[in-house]
N, C-alpha and C positions, 0 to 999 in steps of 0.2 A: 557563465562565468567566464570572462576574459582574463587570461594569467599567462604571463612569457614563461617560456620554460627556464630561464635564467633565475627567475624568482622562486622557484619551487625550493622549500626545506628541504634537506636532504635525509635526514635522521627522523623516525619515527618517535613519537612521544606519547604518553600513556593516553591523552585525548584523543589522540588518532584511533586508538583502538575502539574508542567509543563511539566517536562519529563516523567509523567505517560501518556501524549498524544502521545508518541513515535515519536518524529520528525524525525528520520531516516525513518520510513516507511510511513511517511507523505510526504516524498519527491517525490514520485511517484503521490500522488494525487496531488500537486501542479503540477507537469509536466505535466500530461494527461488534467487537468483543462484548463492550459495555451495554451496547442495544440488547444484544442477546441474551446476555446476564439480564436485563431489567425485563426483557419479554418472558424468558423461562419462569422468573419469579413470581413477575405477576399474575400469568395464565395459573401456575401451580399453587398460589398464595403463600408463598414462601418469604420469609425474612431473609437478606440477604446478608451471609455472614463474612465480614469485611475479610479476614484472614484467607477465606477460601476464594474468595474474588482476588484478591493480591496473588495468591499464589497460581490460581489459572492466568490471571494477567501476566506475571513473570514468566510461566511458561512458555506461554504461546508468543510472548515478545523476544523471547530467547530464541525459540526456533524460527521465527521469522526473520528476526536478525542474522541468524546462520543463513537462512536461503538468499537474502539480500547481498550478503558476502559471496555467496557462492557465484551468484550472478553477476557480480562485479569482476569475480576471477575471469569468468567466462566471457564478459565482454571489455576485458582490458584493452584490446586492439582497437575496437570500435570508440570505445573513451578515451582513448590516447587521441585518435583521429579527431573526435569531436570537442577535445579540449575540456572534458568535464570530469566530475568524480575523482580525480587528483590523487588519490592516496596508493590505491594498487597500479595505476597505469603510469605515474611517475617514478614507481619503485621506491615511495616512502616507507611504505608496508610491502613485503616481498609476500610472493604468492605461497611462499611455504609458511611464513608466520598468518598470512590470512585462512590457508587452510585448516592452521592449529587452532586458531578463534573459532571457526566453524564447528570445529569436532568440539570444541571446550563448551560452545552455545547449545548443540544440540544434547550434548550430554547433560547439562545443566537442566534443559527443559524437561528432559524425561524423567530425571532423577526427582524433580519437583513434582511431575505429575503422578508418578508412582507412588510417592511418599505421602502426598495430601489430597490428590484428588480422586474420582471415581476412574475405574478402568475405561468407561467408554473414553474418556477424555484423552487417555494415552492412545486408544485407538485413532481418535482425532488428530491426535499429534503425528501419530505413523502416517496416516492419509496425507496430511498436510506435506510432511517432508518428503514423501514419494513423488507428489505434485509438483513442488517447489524444484525437486531434482529434475524431474521430466521437463519443466519448464525452462531450465537453465542448461543443462548437459546434453553434450551429443550424445548417440546419434539421434535422441527424439528432440529435443530443442524446441519446446513448444513456443518459445517466444520468436521463432521464425516459422511459423504456419500460419497464415491467415486464419481467422475465425477461432483456431484453437487457441492461439494466444488469450483472446479474449474470453473465452471458456474456460480457461484455466484460472484466469484473475478472478472471474465471477464464482467459480467452485471454491478456491482457496480462500480468497478474501472477503468474498460475500457469504457463501454459504459454512464451509468447514470455521471460519473465525466467528461468525455469530453462534454457531452451533457448539462452539467449545465454551463461549461465555454462557449458554443455555445450561450445558451441562456442569459446568463449574459450580454454580450456584446450588447443585443437587435437584435440579428439576427434571422430571420425567420427561420422555419425548412427545407424550400427548400436546398436540396443538402446535408440535413445531413449525407448521405449515405457514404461521404468522410472520416468518422470516423470509417470505418467497419474494418481496420486493427488494431486499438487499444484493442478492447476487445480479439482478436487473441494473440497479444503481451503480455498482461495481464495475459491471461490463460497459456500461455508458462514460464513466471515466477513465477506464484503461483506454477503450477505443480512441477517447479525445488526446490522451498522451501520445498514442502511436501517430496521429496526425502532426503533432507538433515536432514529431522526429523522422519525418518523412525523409529529408533531405540527406540527415546522416547515415540511415539505416538505407538508403539507396545507394551511398559512396561506398557503400560496405558489403553490397550485395545481400542485404537483408530483406526477405520476403515476409513482411508483418501486415494485419490486418489494415493499417494506415496506409502502406504502400501498395496493397493490393485493391483496395477501395478509391484511393485517392480523396481529394480535400472535401469536394462537395458531397459525395456519396459517403464518406465517411462522417461528415457535419451531419448529415441527415442520419443516419444510423445512429450517431451517438445521441442526438437528441431525441428520437424515437425509441431507444432503450431506456431513456431517463422519463419518458413519457409512459412506457410501459412499467416501470417501476411503480409509478402513481397509479396506476390501473390497479397492478396488482396488489398495492395496499390499500386500496379502496375495497377488494373483493375480499382480502383477506382481515379485513377491519382493523389493519395497522394504522392508527391515526397519526403515530410519530414517524414512520415514513411516510405515509401521504403528505404530510405538511413538508417535510424536508425536501421531498420530491418534487413538489408544486414549486418551491420556492427556489429551487436550483434550476429550473426548466428554462427561466428567461437569459440565463447567463451562457447557454448553451449557442443562442443566437448571436452573440457578440463576434466571435471568429468570422461569422461569414460574410460580415461587412468589409474584410480587409486580407481574406486569405483568397486568393485566386490562381494558384499553382501550386505546384509539388514545394515550394521552398519552404522552410520551417519560419514562423510568424510566431512573436510572442504572445498574439492574443490567443492562440490555441491553447494556453495554458489557463486561461482565465476561468471557463467553466470548471477544469480539474481542481482548482484550488478554491473556487468560491463554492463548489458542491461540497469538498470537504469541511470546509469553514461551517456549512449551514447543517451538514449532519452532527459535525463535531460540537457546535454549540447547542444543538438538540439533545446530544448527550449529557452535555454540562447541566442543561438544566433538570436532566434525571440525576447527576451526580455531582454536587456542587463543588467538590473538590477537584473534579475534573480540568476545569476551565483554568483554575490558577497552575495547576500543573503545566497544562498546554502552554500558556503564558511564559513560564519557565523555561520550558524545552525550546521554546522558540528565541526566547533572548539569549540562551547559553549557545545555541546554534548560530546566530548571529554573531554572537562574540568571539566563539571559535573561527569561524570564517573571515571575520576581519582582521583578526590578531594573527591568524596561521597563513591566510592566503592574501589578506589585503582587499579582499572583496564583501561585496554586499550579498549575503544569502540567509534566509529567503528571501525573496522578494515575489510580487503578485505574476512578475513576467520573468521569474528565472526558471529553470529546470528543477 
């Protein structure tokens, strides 16, 4: 996203606080939550109750939104250097206001969970909050620790997320191993995002999996992880994850044609976005209202960034 400093709007608007949650990176959260709900209901022969599913989705969205804001607060200096995410780095939303929104979202997440969902769901939320804080906040700051950054994302967005969907529909834990492919798929995608940010992270002195591995080894590891997801899906008998993983694999080969050094290259985000799209479309076949919902979310995001900052986002090659 290219935007000159003099063009930044100075005062926060209501929409800014909504888009501070970063709806585009909430898409994988929604996708894997719904896939977990589908697997839990199918294995346990349950009918999915719309209210319970909606309550769970609201609760987990609020929690992850809070975690994403927390991460932006911690990363505001790096985001200012990289000229991205704008709202906190440019002072449009103050750090104090961002922390208040974070606290409100966490409170809303736990209130919904306690009121409407099984106790195990609340326990999953607590684990997710602890992991999210450890990922973003010093002194632990898993985001700056090679391998642990990928493992944290795999555990949070690949396992706890799908398990939350599973539990939200009232399914017992019997058969939960069918979720095994999803942490590997998430790990693959997250590792690819660290490769796209190697240059910016190196400038800030961040040591991530991307900076530690470098482009060539990182691409190999990311592709291998998505291949591992396909293998895990086959072993677990998870046909949904098997198809999505196999369809995603070829797109991990695209960056290899053009990334030859440590610099950021737009092609690095192609596997991230295509894999997210493929898994989301898969979830959309299972939940027909999900795809129109995503279309509206993407359209509103594009309108927001165009009118607020005069830029085209999201796009296939933007962060």
